[in-house]
C-alpha positions in Angstrom: -20.7 -23.6 20.6 -18.8 -20.4 19.5 -15.3 -21.2 18.3 -12.6 -18.8 17.6 -10.0 -19.3 14.9 -6.4 -19.6 16.0 -5.2 -16.5 13.8 -7.7 -14.4 15.5 -5.5 -11.1 16.1 -3.8 -10.9 12.7 -6.7 -11.7 10.7 -8.9 -9.6 12.7 -6.6 -6.6 12.2 -6.7 -7.2 8.5 -10.6 -7.3 8.5 -10.8 -4.3 10.3 -8.5 -2.2 8.2 -10.6 -3.6 5.2 -13.6 -2.2 6.9 -12.3 0.8 8.9 -14.1 4.2 8.4 -17.5 2.5 7.6 -18.7 0.9 10.6 -20.7 3.6 12.2 -22.1 5.1 9.0 -25.9 5.1 8.4 -27.3 6.1 5.1 -30.0 8.6 4.6 -31.9 7.2 1.6 -35.6 7.1 0.2 -37.3 3.9 1.1 -39.3 1.9 -1.4 -42.6 0.4 -0.8 -42.3 -3.5 -0.4 -45.0 -4.2 -3.0 -42.6 -2.3 -5.6 -39.5 -4.1 -4.3 -41.2 -7.3 -5.0 -42.6 -6.2 -8.4 -39.3 -5.2 -9.7 -37.0 -7.7 -8.1 -36.3 -9.6 -11.1 -35.6 -6.5 -13.2 -33.3 -5.3 -10.4 -31.4 -8.4 -10.3 -30.7 -8.5 -14.0 -29.6 -4.8 -13.7 -27.3 -5.6 -10.8 -25.7 -8.5 -12.3 -24.9 -6.4 -15.3 -23.5 -3.5 -13.3 -19.8 -3.1 -12.6 -18.9 -2.5 -9.0 -15.4 -1.6 -7.7 -15.0 -4.9 -5.6 -18.2 -7.1 -6.2 -19.3 -9.2 -8.8 -23.0 -10.2 -9.1 -22.7 -12.2 -12.2 -23.5 -15.7 -10.9 -25.2 -14.8 -7.5 -28.5 -16.3 -6.3 -31.2 -13.6 -5.4 -34.2 -14.5 -3.5 -36.9 -11.8 -1.8 -39.8 -13.4 0.3 -43.3 -12.4 -0.1 -43.7 -10.4 2.7 -46.1 -7.4 2.9 -44.1 -5.9 6.0 -41.0 -6.3 8.0 -40.7 -5.8 11.8 -38.1 -5.2 14.4 -38.0 -7.8 17.3 -36.6 -7.8 20.7 -36.2 -10.5 23.4 -33.8 -11.6 26.1 -31.8 -14.7 25.5 -33.0 -17.8 27.6 -35.8 -16.0 29.3 -39.1 -17.5 28.8 -42.4 -17.7 30.9 -43.4 -20.9 29.2 -43.7 -23.9 31.5 -45.1 -27.3 31.0 -45.8 -30.3 33.3 -43.8 -33.6 33.2 -47.0 -35.7 31.9 -47.8 -33.1 29.2 -44.2 -33.4 27.7 -43.8 -37.0 28.1 -47.2 -37.9 26.5 -46.4 -35.5 23.7 -43.0 -37.0 23.1 -44.6 -40.5 23.3 -47.0 -39.5 20.5 -44.1 -38.2 18.4 -42.2 -41.3 18.9 -44.9 -43.4 17.6 -45.3 -41.0 14.5 -41.4 -40.8 13.8 -40.6 -44.2 14.8 -43.6 -46.2 14.0 -43.7 -49.7 15.9 -40.3 -49.4 17.2 -40.9 -48.8 21.0 -43.6 -50.3 23.2 -45.3 -48.4 26.1 -42.8 -50.2 28.7 -39.9 -49.5 26.3 -40.8 -45.7 26.2 -41.2 -45.6 29.8 -37.6 -46.7 30.3 -35.9 -45.0 27.5 -37.3 -41.6 28.0 -35.2 -39.7 30.4 -35.4 -36.1 31.8 -32.1 -34.4 31.3 -33.1 -31.1 33.1 -32.5 -33.1 36.4 -29.3 -34.0 37.8 -28.0 -37.7 37.2 -29.2 -39.7 40.1 -28.7 -43.5 39.0 -25.3 -43.9 40.1 -23.9 -47.3 39.5 -20.3 -46.7 41.0 -18.7 -44.1 43.5 -16.7 -42.7 40.5 -19.9 -42.1 38.3 -20.5 -38.5 39.6 -17.0 -37.6 38.2 -17.1 -39.5 35.0 -18.0 -38.0 31.5 -19.7 -41.4 31.0 -22.5 -39.9 33.4 -23.2 -37.3 30.6 -23.2 -39.5 27.8 -25.4 -42.3 29.3 -28.9 -41.3 29.5 -29.5 -44.3 32.1 -28.1 -42.2 34.7 -30.9 -39.6 34.4 -34.4 -40.1 35.8 -37.3 -41.8 33.9 -40.8 -40.3 34.6 -41.4 -42.2 37.6 -38.5 -41.2 39.2 -38.6 -37.8 38.1 -41.9 -37.1 39.9 -41.5 -39.6 43.0 -38.1 -38.1 43.8 -39.1 -34.6 43.5 -36.9 -33.7 40.6 -39.3 -31.8 38.4 -38.5 -28.5 36.9 -40.4 -25.6 35.4 -38.9 -26.8 32.0 -38.9 -30.5 31.7 -36.5 -31.9 28.9 -37.3 -35.4 28.0 -35.1 -37.2 25.4 -34.3 -40.7 23.9 -30.8 -41.1 22.9 -29.1 -44.5 22.0 -27.2 -46.1 19.3 -30.5 -46.5 17.4 -32.6 -43.3 17.8 -32.7 -39.9 19.0 -35.6 -37.6 19.8 -35.8 -34.7 22.4 -38.0 -31.8 23.4 -36.7 -28.6 24.5 -39.2 -26.2 26.6 -42.0 -28.4 24.8 -40.5 -27.9 21.2 -39.3 -30.8 19.0 -35.3 -30.1 19.0 -34.6 -32.9 16.8 -34.8 -36.5 15.8 -32.8 -39.0 14.0 -33.8 -42.3 12.8 -30.4 -43.5 12.5 -30.2 -44.6 9.0 -27.0 -42.6 7.6 -25.3 -43.3 11.2 -25.6 -47.0 10.8 -24.7 -46.7 7.0 -21.4 -45.1 8.0 -20.8 -47.8 10.7 -21.4 -45.2 13.7 -22.1 -47.2 16.7 -22.5 -44.5 19.4 -25.6 -42.4 20.5 -26.9 -41.0 17.3 -27.6 -37.7 18.4 -23.9 -37.2 18.4 -23.6 -38.2 14.7 -22.3 -35.6 12.4 -23.0 -36.3 8.6 -20.8 -33.5 7.7 -18.1 -35.3 9.4 -18.7 -38.8 8.3 -19.3 -38.6 4.6 -17.4 -36.6 2.2 -18.9 -33.4 1.0 -19.0 -33.2 -2.9 -20.9 -29.9 -3.6 -22.4 -26.9 -1.7 -24.7 -24.2 -2.9 -27.0 -21.4 -1.5 -29.1 -21.7 -4.9 -32.0 -23.7 -3.7 -33.5 -23.7 -7.1 -30.4 -25.4 -8.7 -31.1 -27.7 -11.5 -28.0 -29.9 -10.6 -29.0 -33.5 -10.3 -27.8 -36.3 -7.9 -28.5 -39.8 -7.5 -30.1 -40.9 -4.1 -31.0 -44.3 -3.0 -34.4 -43.9 -4.6 -33.2 -42.5 -7.9 -32.3 -39.2 -9.4 -33.7 -35.8 -8.4 -32.5 -32.1 -8.7 -31.5 -30.0 -5.8 -34.6 -27.7 -6.5 -37.0 -30.7 -6.1 -35.3 -31.9 -3.2 -35.4 -28.5 -1.4 -39.0 -28.2 -2.6 -39.9 -31.7 -1.0 -38.0 -30.9 2.2 -39.7 -27.7 2.7 -43.2 -29.2 2.2 -42.3 -31.8 4.8 -40.9 -29.3 7.2 -44.0 -27.0 6.8 -46.1 -29.9 8.0 -43.8 -31.1 10.7 -45.5 -30.7 14.0 -42.9 -29.0 16.4 -44.9 -28.5 19.5 -48.3 -29.1 21.4 -48.7 -25.3 21.3 -48.7 -22.9 18.6 -45.2 -21.3 17.8 -44.5 -18.4 15.6 -41.6 -20.1 13.6 -41.2 -22.9 11.1 -38.0 -24.7 9.6 -37.0 -23.5 6.1 -34.0 -24.6 3.7 -31.6 -22.0 3.2 -28.7 -23.9 1.7 -27.6 -27.4 0.7 -24.6 -29.6 1.1 -24.5 -32.7 -1.0 -22.8 -35.8 0.6 -21.2 -38.9 -0.9 -22.8 -41.7 1.0 -21.1 -44.6 -1.0 -22.3 -47.0 -3.7 -22.9 -44.4 -6.3 -25.5 -42.6 -4.0 -25.6 -39.2 -2.5 -27.4 -37.5 0.2 -28.5 -33.9 0.8 -27.8 -32.2 4.1 -30.1 -29.1 4.1 -29.1 -26.0 6.1 -32.0 -25.0 8.1 -33.2 -21.7 9.6 -36.3 -20.5 11.2 -38.9 -18.6 9.2 -40.9 -15.8 10.7 -43.9 -14.3 9.0 -42.7 -15.5 5.7 -38.8 -14.2 6.1 -36.2 -16.3 7.2 -33.5 -15.6 9.9 -29.8 -15.4 9.1 -27.4 -18.3 9.9 -23.8 -18.7 9.1 -23.1 -21.7 6.5 -22.6 -25.1 7.3 -18.9 -26.2 7.4 -17.5 -29.6 8.3 -19.9 -29.8 11.4 -23.5 -28.7 11.7 -23.3 -27.7 15.4 -20.7 -24.9 15.2 -18.8 -22.4 13.1 -15.2 -21.0 13.1 -15.3 -17.2 13.3 -12.6 -14.5 13.1 -14.8 -11.2 13.0 -18.2 -10.4 13.9 -19.3 -6.9 14.1 -23.0 -8.1 15.1 -22.1 -9.9 18.3 -24.3 -12.6 17.5 -23.1 -15.7 15.8 -26.2 -17.3 14.1 -26.3 -21.1 13.9 -28.3 -23.2 11.4 -30.3 -26.4 11.8 -29.8 -29.6 9.9 -32.1 -32.0 7.9 -30.9 -35.1 6.0 -32.4 -36.8 3.0 -30.9 -39.9 1.3 -34.3 -41.0 -0.4 -36.5 -38.7 -2.1 -39.2 -37.2 0.0 -38.0 -38.7 3.1 -36.3 -36.6 6.0 -34.5 -39.1 8.3 -32.9 -36.4 10.4 -34.1 -33.1 11.8 -32.3 -30.8 14.3 -33.0 -27.2 14.9 -34.2 -24.9 17.6 -34.9 -21.4 17.3 -35.1 -19.0 20.4 -38.2 -17.7 18.9 -39.8 -21.3 19.6 -39.8 -20.7 23.2 -38.5 -17.1 24.1 -40.7 -14.1 25.1 -40.6 -12.0 22.0 -41.8 -8.4 21.5 -42.3 -6.7 18.3 -41.0 -3.0 18.4 -41.5 -1.6 14.9 -43.1 -2.7 11.5 -42.3 -1.0 8.0 -43.9 -1.6 4.7 -41.2 0.3 2.8 -37.5 -0.6 2.8 -34.2 0.4 1.1 -34.2 -0.8 -2.5 -31.9 -3.7 -3.6 -29.7 -1.5 -6.0 -29.1 1.0 -3.0 -28.3 -2.1 -0.5 -25.8 -3.5 -3.0 -24.1 0.0 -3.5 -23.9 0.4 0.3 -22.4 -3.1 0.5 -19.7 -2.2 -2.1 -19.1 1.1 -0.5 -18.7 -0.5 2.8 -15.8 -2.5 1.6 -12.7 -0.4 1.1 -10.3 -1.2 -1.7 -7.9 -3.8 -1.6 -10.1 -7.1 -2.0 -12.5 -8.2 -4.7 -15.4 -10.6 -3.9 -17.8 -13.0 -6.0 -21.3 -12.5 -4.5 -22.7 -15.8 -3.8 -26.3 -14.8 -2.5 -28.4 -11.9 -1.9 -31.4 -12.3 0.5 -33.5 -10.5 3.0 -33.2 -11.8 6.3 -34.1 -11.2 10.1 -30.5 -10.6 11.8 -30.1 -10.8 15.5 -27.6 -8.3 17.1 -26.4 -7.9 20.6 -25.2 -4.5 22.0 -22.0 -6.1 23.3 -19.3 -8.8 22.3 -19.3 -11.9 24.6 -16.1 -10.8 26.1 -17.6 -7.5 27.4 -19.8 -9.4 29.9 -18.3 -9.5 33.2 -20.9 -12.1 34.4 -21.8 -15.3 32.8 -25.5 -15.1 33.9 -25.6 -11.4 32.2 -24.3 -13.0 28.9 -27.0 -15.9 29.1 -29.9 -13.4 29.5 -28.6 -10.8 27.3 -31.0 -8.5 25.4 -31.1 -9.2 21.6 -32.7 -7.2 19.0 -33.6 -8.4 15.5 -33.9 -6.4 12.4 -34.5 -6.8 8.6 -31.6 -6.8 6.7 -30.4 -7.3 3.1 -27.8 -10.1 3.4 -24.8 -10.4 1.0 -22.6 -13.6 1.0 -19.4 -13.0 -0.4 -16.4 -15.0 -1.5 -12.9 -13.3 -1.8 -11.5 -13.9 -5.2 -8.1 -12.7 -4.5 -6.6 -13.6 -1.1 -8.3 -15.2 1.9 -10.2 -17.3 -0.4 -11.0 -19.9 2.4 -13.3 -17.6 4.1 -16.8 -16.2 3.6 -17.6 -12.6 4.2 -21.2 -11.5 5.4 -22.5 -7.8 4.7 -25.9 -7.0 6.4 -27.4 -4.0 5.4 -30.3 -2.7 7.6 -33.3 -2.4 5.3 -34.6 0.6 7.1 -31.6 2.7 8.5 -29.0 1.5 5.8 -26.3 1.0 8.3 -24.1 -2.0 7.4 -22.5 -4.7 9.5 -19.9 -7.4 8.6 -19.1 -10.9 9.8 -16.3 -13.2 8.6 -16.4 -17.0 8.9 -13.1 -19.2 8.3 -14.0 -22.4 6.2 -12.5 -25.6 7.3 -13.9 -27.7 4.2 -12.0 -27.7 1.0 -15.2 -27.7 -0.9 -16.4 -24.2 -1.9 -19.9 -22.7 -2.0 -21.2 -22.3 -5.3 
């Protein structure tokens, strides 16, 4: 859900003034072969860290560049797909995933009863008031099981089977694993409702955040001590092997940031920010705040708020919760261009600095290369809801600079995206609700 800050007008005006005059500029510059960018990347990061900019300090920034041989432009229409599947196909696949992720937990009879198809309207009314009650939405028993789904002719082209109760959660969306939760941390916090509604970031104190996935900071999990870097490596290994669908899909989950949670009794857990990785390059996402399913924004020049996924680890090498769904897992995607040369890092850093006018200074938290989705129009410019739902989205490779103000507005994060081919810059600003800052 897209949420707007309460002080939108004044804050937007101040941000607009800060960025005024730069929004439509494109930079004509020589491109550098990707192989050269990769070969000189470490050398360039050292140079940039020691370079003085008018408004940016790169001294403690985390830098990362993927092992790509080309970057591409992409295009798709939101929520449009030719992918269809049969009820039996998705049901049998979900049963197999339940057996793998929740071994020996549910019998075949229990699965037949627990798996419900939420793409259909609720049909199992118990009282006359049920159709008008929010309980209907929250209680999956109102939705049809497989037998009802087929016999009562409720089948759609996009069956969405799921299990969600106080013990477990697992769900498919267009034949793709949308998420699962084994319920461990929910039970640990005393949570007794449907575990798919459980938010670890709301129920456990956040003690540390970082975008540096190679951090050597060590925390004590229930299984013992482990560094953030080792935990991320373990999570990425698991996620790369996680079967997301019965068909081939072009993306896989990747850790892009870490929140450390205090789960009590001297133990901690890692809440990993997940993004989709496409051809070895990650997609952009806003940083996690106090919840993992939304962000508070005050300015967005790209017209696309990019949400992250989530994975939880409270024992080394074990992911007890996963939740992420990229539109690239089910949308009809077209490649519209490919490039083996891009704007070099140093030039992109200067563009980012020039784009931000005088008046504020920033600590640069991270510099990475990402795929950034863009919409031509803001959500408020669509007169019909259906037009917005099926809006055209373009994806372009960008240098991404995550910035923390060091003067005023220190409770915000600024994102500057520099198109790796055109040099055009864009900005988004996120209002952070948590008191714990990103390192």
